[in-house]
N, C-alpha and C positions, 0 to 999 in steps of 0.2 A: 892249756886253756880249754875250758869245757863250755859247751852250749847244748841247749835242747832244740831238737828239730821236730816239727810236726809233719808227719808223712801220711800217706793214704794207703790202705790195703787194697786188695784186688776188687773189693766191693765198694770202694770210695769212702770208707770210714776212716777218719783221721785218728792218729795215735802218736804218742810221744816216743822219742828215742833220744838217749843221751850220747853225745859224741865228743871226742877230743880233737882239737885242732893240732895237726902235725906241724911242728916247728923245726927249723933247721938253722944252725948257726951260719949266718951269712954277712957279708959286707953289704949293707943296704944304703947307707948314707955316708960315703967316704968324705972326709978322712976319719969319721967317727969309727971307733972300734966295732968289730962285728957283734951282732946280737941275734936273738932267735926271731925268725921270720917265717910266716906261713907261705903257702902257694899264693899266687895272685888270682883273685876272682874278678871277672869282668862285671861291672855294675853299670846300669843304665842311668840311674838318678837316685836322689835321696830326698826325703821330706821330713820335716819336724811335725809332730802331732801332740796336742794336749787333749786328754780325755778329762772332762770335768769330774770333780769328786762325785761319786755315786753313779757315774755313767754305766749303763748296762747295754751291751750290744746284742742284737738278734743273731742267731746262728747264721754264719756266712762263710763263704770260701775266701781264701786269701786272694786279693785282686791280682797279684803277681807273685812269683817266687821272691821272697824278701827276707831280710834280716832286720829285726827290731833290736835296738839297743835301748834299754831302759835307763833314762836319765834321772828320774825321781818318781816316787810313788810306788804303789803296788799294783802291778798289771796281772790280772787273773785270766787264764785261758783254760777253757774246758774243751777237750778234744771230743770228737764224735764217739770215741770209745767210752766216754764218761769220766776219764781221768782229768783231774783238775790240778793245775800248777800255778803257783804265784811267782812272779818275777819282780825283782826290786833293783834299785840303782846298781848299774854295772853288769846286770845279767844280759845275756844274748839269747834271743828267741828267733829261730829260723823257721819260716813257714813255707811249706811246699804243698799245702792242701788246696790246690787250685782247680780241681775238677769234681771232687766228691761232695759229701754232705757238709764239709767245713767244720767250723768251731765257733764257740761263743767267747767273747771277751768282755772284761769289765774293769773299772777303776775301783779298787777296794781301799779300805782303811781311812775313809773320810777325807782324802786329799786327792788333788788332780794327779794324773799320770802324764809324764812328759817322755816322749819317745823320739828317737831318730830312726827312721826306717829307710834302709837301703834296698832298692829294687834291682833285681838281676834281669 
């Protein structure tokens, strides 16, 4: 399983990095047969968000370390480095740019973007 993470360099400029989730065959829900499971991540809360069609955000820092799961629509993120990525249904976007210059995001494709955001 792969996700994109938005990190910050030593000067506070955000940039993307692709990472894979390490999975291990485990008994997770007995008596069900084992399946592949990641490490456990502690989370504080989660929220659902809808960005209206055509919504454009100003550059901002991530309010917390958080993982966005795109439920529908096209969620565009521009890192401080200038790189732009589009995320669609099923994509995972992990944001850790909490102190630097941040990123800009928008709802593309003429439809709203629905997200579930888990904060750490």
